[in-house]
N, C-alpha and C positions, 0 to 999 in steps of 0.2 A: 503494501500500499505506500504511493507517494505521501509525502509534506501533504500537500493540497487537500488529499483525500482523509489522511489521518484528522486535519484542522476541522474539515467538514462534518468527520464522525463526531468530533469534540462539540462542535457549535451548531450544527444544524442537525439535530435531532427532535423528532417530534414531542413536545413536553407535556402535550396534552391527548386524550386519547384519540385516535381516528374518526373522523364524521363517518357515518355509512356510504357507499357510494350510492348516488341516487341520478349522478349526471355520468352522462360516456362523452369523452371530447374525442376528436378525431381531425389530427392536424396539429398536434401539439409543437408547439414552437415558443418562439419568444413575444410573438404579438397574442397569442392567446394567453399566455401568465400574464402578460402585463396588462390584460382585460378582464376576459372571461373570469379568468381564474381569481384574479384582484377583486371584482367585483363580487365575487361568492363568497371569498374568505371574509368581506367586511359587511357582508349581509348580517342584521340583527339572529339571524335565525343559521347562521353559518355550520353551528353544531350539529345541524341535521343532513348537509347537503356537503358530501365528496365527490369528487372527480375520479372518475378511471380515465387516464387520458393515453392517446396514440398518436405516435409521429406520423408523418406520410409513410419513409421506407428505413429511414434511418434507425441504428439502435445506440449513437453516441447520448444525445441528449436522455434518452428514456434510461439508460444504465447509471449516466452521473445521478439523475433526482432518485432514483431507487436506493444509491446508496448513501441519501440522508432522508430516506422516508418521504419525498416527493416535496420536501421542504425545501423553499430557496427564497432568495432576496433579490426585492425588487427595489432599484435606485432610481427615485425620481430627481431628476437632471434640472435644476433651475440654472438660469442664467451665471450663478454666481455659487451656488450650493448643492452639494447631495442630501438628500434625505431618504435614508434606508428604511423599508418595509419588510419585517417576514411574511410570508405569505404560505397556509399550511392547506389550502382545500384540494390539492391534488393527492391522493389517495395511494393510487397507484400508476406508475408510467410504464407503458409498453413501447416495446417499437412496431413499428408499422405492420411486418410480418407475420405479428402474432394473431392471425385473423380468428382462429377457435375461441381465443379466448374474448376478442373482441364480439363473437357471436355471442356467445354467453352472456357477456356483460348486458349485450342489448336484447337479450331474450329475458333477464331476470324481470321477475316482477316487479322489484324495489326502482329500477330504473325509471325514472319519470320523465327526462330531457336528454337530449344528442344535439352536442354541438359542435360547428364545424368553423374551421380554420384552413382552408384547402385551397386558397387562391382562385382567383379566375378561371387558372389551366385544370385546377382538379375538376372542374364539373364537365370536360369533355364535352364541350358544346360546339355548335356552328353557329354562324351570326345571328340563325332565325330560332333560336335557343332549344334547339333538338339536339338530339346525342348524334357524335361526328361518327359517321357510320364507316368512316376510310380511317378511324383510330383502330392501331392494331389491339391495343391494350382493351378497347370497351369490345370490339368483335370478340376478343379472347375470354372476356367477362361472360359476353351472353351466351358463348358457348357453353362455359364451365356451368352456369347457373340453369342453361338447360340440360346439360347431362345430367347434372348431380339430382333435378328435380328440387332443389334447395336444402336436401337432406344433408347436415352437417358431417354425419357419418360418411357420405362419400370421399370425404377428403375435399371439398371444393375449396380452394384459394385462390378468388378472385383477386385483383392485385389495384382497380380503380376503388376510390371514395364510393362510387354509386354503386359497384359491384358487392362492396363489402356490407354495405348498408342494405340491400336488397335481401342478402341471404340473410342478416340479421334480423329484420324485420320478418321475415319466413319464419324462422328460428321462434320469434314471439309470437306469429301467429299461431304455429303449432304448439306452442306450451300455453297458450291462454293468458299471455303475459298482460296484457290490458292495454288503453291507450296511452299514447307517448307523443311530446312534442320534438321536432326537429327543428333546430333554430340555425339558419346561415348567418355567419358573422364576416361576410366576405365583401370586400367592395365592388358588388355587381348590384345594379337596381331590380327592385320588387325581387331581392335573393330569395325570399320564401316561396312563391309562386315558383321563381324560374329551378330551385331544386324541386320541388314538387312535380313539374313537368317532367326533367328530367330524369328522377327516381321510378316516377311510372312508368316510362319509357323503357326503364334496366327493369323492371318487376314485371313487364308484361309475360315475359317468357319464363313465370313462374305460377302456374294456374291460381287462380284464387287470391292471389297477393294485392293486385291492383285494388278488387271491391274492400279487402281486409284494408289497407292503407287509407281510401276514401271514408271509411268508418272510421278508423280508430287513431291516425296519424294526422295531427296538425302539424302545420308548416308555418314557421314564425320568421317574418321579416324584421330587419333589422340593420339601425346604422351605428356605426362605431367608429369613432374620432379619437385617435391617441398614437402621434408620431413614435416607433420604437425601433428604432435602428439597429442593425446587426452589428455586434461586436467583432472587432478587428482579434485577431488572436493576442496582441499584447495588451489590448483593453482587458479582454476576460481573461488574461493571467494575473492581472495588476487588481482587480475586483475580487477573483478569487481567493488572493493572499490578502487583501484585505479584510472580508468577510466570510472568511471562511467556507466559501461556498464553489463548489464543482458548477454551479447552472445558475450563475445570477444574470437578472435582465435590466436593461436600462430603457426608461423613457421618458419623455416630457412631464410636466406635473399635471398640464391638461387633460382631461378625460371627458367623455362624452359617450354615452349609448343609449339610444332609444329604438324601445320594440314594440312591433304590433303584432297580435296573433293571440291564440288561446292555448292555455295549459292545462289538458284534461287531467293532467295527473299530479299537478302542483308545480310550485316554482319556488325558489328563493327567495326572498323578501329584498330585491335586488334594487327596489327604490329608496331603503333606508342606505343604500351605498351610492347613491345619486342616479340612479336607472331612471330613464322615463317611459312610461309608455303610454301607447296612443293609438287613435283609432284612425288615423291617418298619417302614415308614414313618410308617404312621397316626397314632400317639401322638404322634410329634415334631410331625407335620404338624397335628393337632388343637391341641396346647399354643400353638405358635405364632399358629393360625389364632385359637383361641377367646380367648385371653389377648392377645398385643400386638394383633393385627388388630381385635378384638373391642374392646377397650379403646378403639382410636382410632375406632372409629366412633360406638361412643358419647360420646365426648370433641367430637366433629365436630359432632354434634347438639345435645348439652347444654352444651358449654363454648359456643357460638355463640348459644344462648338466654340466657345469662348476661352476655354481652357480650364473650366472649374470643377472641382470634386466632391462639393458638399454643397448642399440646397443653403448653407448661412453664407457661402463664400459666393453662391448665383444669384440669391437675393439682393444683396449687398453691391452687385451690379446695376447700374442703374439703367441699360438696356434690359436687362433680364427683368427689372423689378417693371419698368414701362409696360413691357410685354404682357406680365402677370396682369396689371390694372386694367389694360384693356381686355384680356381675356376676361377678369371678373366686372367689368361694366356691362357688357355681355351677359352674362349668367346672372347677375343680378335682377335685370330686369324680368325675367322668366321666375323669379321666386315672391312668394310672399312677403308684405312688409313688415308681418308681426313675429318673423324669424331672426327681426334684429341684424339684418344683413350686413347694416355701414360696422356693427361692431364687432360681428364675425370677422369680417375683413381684417379690421385694426389689428383683433388679437392673432390673427392668422401671421401677419408679417411678424411682430413680436416673436409668435413660435418659429418662423422660419430662422430669424434672425438669432435666436440662441446659439452661440459658437461651441456650446458644451453639449451639443447634440450632435453629433457626428452623423446625419442621414446622409448616407452618400449617393450621389445620381448615378453610378454604375448598377446600382443595387436597386434603385427608382423606376429604371430602365428595363427591367426583364419584363418580355411579355406586352412591348411598347404596341403594338397595332391591337391590340384587345383592348388596352387601357384608353388608347385614344376614340376609339369607336364607344366604348362607354360614358367617356367623361367629358370628351370635348365634340365629336362629331352630334349629339343631341343636341348642344347649346347651338350649332350653327344650323343646323334644320330650323330650330327655333326663330333664330335671326333674320333668315333666307325667308322664312314664310310670313314674317312679320313686315317683309318689303326691306329689310335691312343689308349692309354688305356684309355683315359677320368678318369683317377684317381680322380682330382680335382672335377667333377661333382660326380663320385663315393662314394668320404667322404662326399660330401655334403647329398645325398641320403640316404646315412649311418646315417649322423647325423641327418635327419628326423625320419627313422625308429626308432634308439635308442632313441630318445625322447620320440615318439611317446610310446614306449613299456613301458616306467615311466610314463607314462600319462603329461608330461610336454607340449607336441603339438596334436592336432588332428591325427588321423591317418585317415585312409578310411572309410566310412560306416563298420560296421560289424568286423573290425579289433580290436583286443587286443594285449595282451603282449606275447602271444603265435602263433600270427600270423606268417606264414614264410617270408623271405626275398624276395622271388620270387612273392610273393601275394603281397606285398607292391608295389614293381618295376612296377607290372604287371597293379597295381591300377593309374600308372602314365607313362607305355610307354608299349605297348604290344612287339615294337622291341627291348627295351632292357632287356626286362623280357625274351626273347627270345635268349639271348646271354648268353652263361653257363659261359665264362671268367667272363665278367662284374656281373653276380651276384654271384659269386664266391669272386670280390673283396668287392662287397659289403658289403657280408657276412661276410667277415674278418674282415672289417673295424666296420660294428656293433658290433663284437665280442669286438674289440679294445675299442671302446667307451664305452659298458658297462663293462668293465674291468678296464675303466678311464685311457684310453692309449685315445693318441691323434695324430698328424702329431708330 
């Protein structure tokens, strides 16, 4: 056992009895631990809500957490001070390959909730929200489920999140485990409905499962807002040494969680930890997706084009700041006034400027085409429908194309430096690609960016 591991065993052991597992989480990582697990640990009734969490595929994080009873340190990093909090809501941590354990957890009558942070790509969807029928993993999982008939004893081992969920829900149906809520915590519009449609498509190969899900499964939509940067190896080592923790997490002090949906088997009192429940999530979701996430997607491209490495560096570049402001001006026109958008904009600038949150642009740039399609194209479409030019969105899309052409961010499947602007735009919106004037404005901005010009 290493020195760090010995210190972890000394400091980060559970000092109270572990709460019973009533939540299963799929996609264990830094973000889930800075948000859903953190809210659960702060709820007034936290002693009744333990989490059994599964990584996507790896085992390093789950191994580290298991060595310290699932307990870890959340470091809230302000502009000048760190505040450390001990989080103990994760009772068990598993590598993603432990499908049998996941199925058993999901089938347990005690389990009331499944939460997911699997990223946009984890849903295996094409632009219209349906399963990607060309994805080899999707095709493999469908065949595994079909061949096994959903029987765990058949040794079925799906690899996608949806395949694992379908298998687990089939086991719950057969064991009469009762109703359950599934909560998508990913940055996707109407994520609960999207999860429902995708999962039911996967479930079609298991006779009777779709009907059971329609009666017994609730799909909750959420909007989550908290910047949680990925730690460098050097920073992880420093924090591990300081806190005696093999798996610390760093996040900004700001956090927000808005949920819409039903919880047929109960839920923690998350509202006592600051969460909000609403009958109309869409405006909150759009505010966060178009403004925080949209700005991040813009900065990932334009910031790297201008030689920056982090969000804090990019937002302090006047050209990047102007581009973000134009994008926000357009988004704000389509958000209700009662969401306090002006105050949110001001707070975002302060959050972006925090030099002690090292949110790397290269990390944000992952899956750029999906992010542009979800975060920027909808605003452009609304602006054009209102008879305006959508110049801010055009500049953001152009920055993505220019950065992708230089290999700084991913483009779309099959694209390269010679791919025409129209093809890039069509990959994120057919409607925008059909608007010749908009395409011409984007193309002109791409040329400007390639020559080093900005706004």
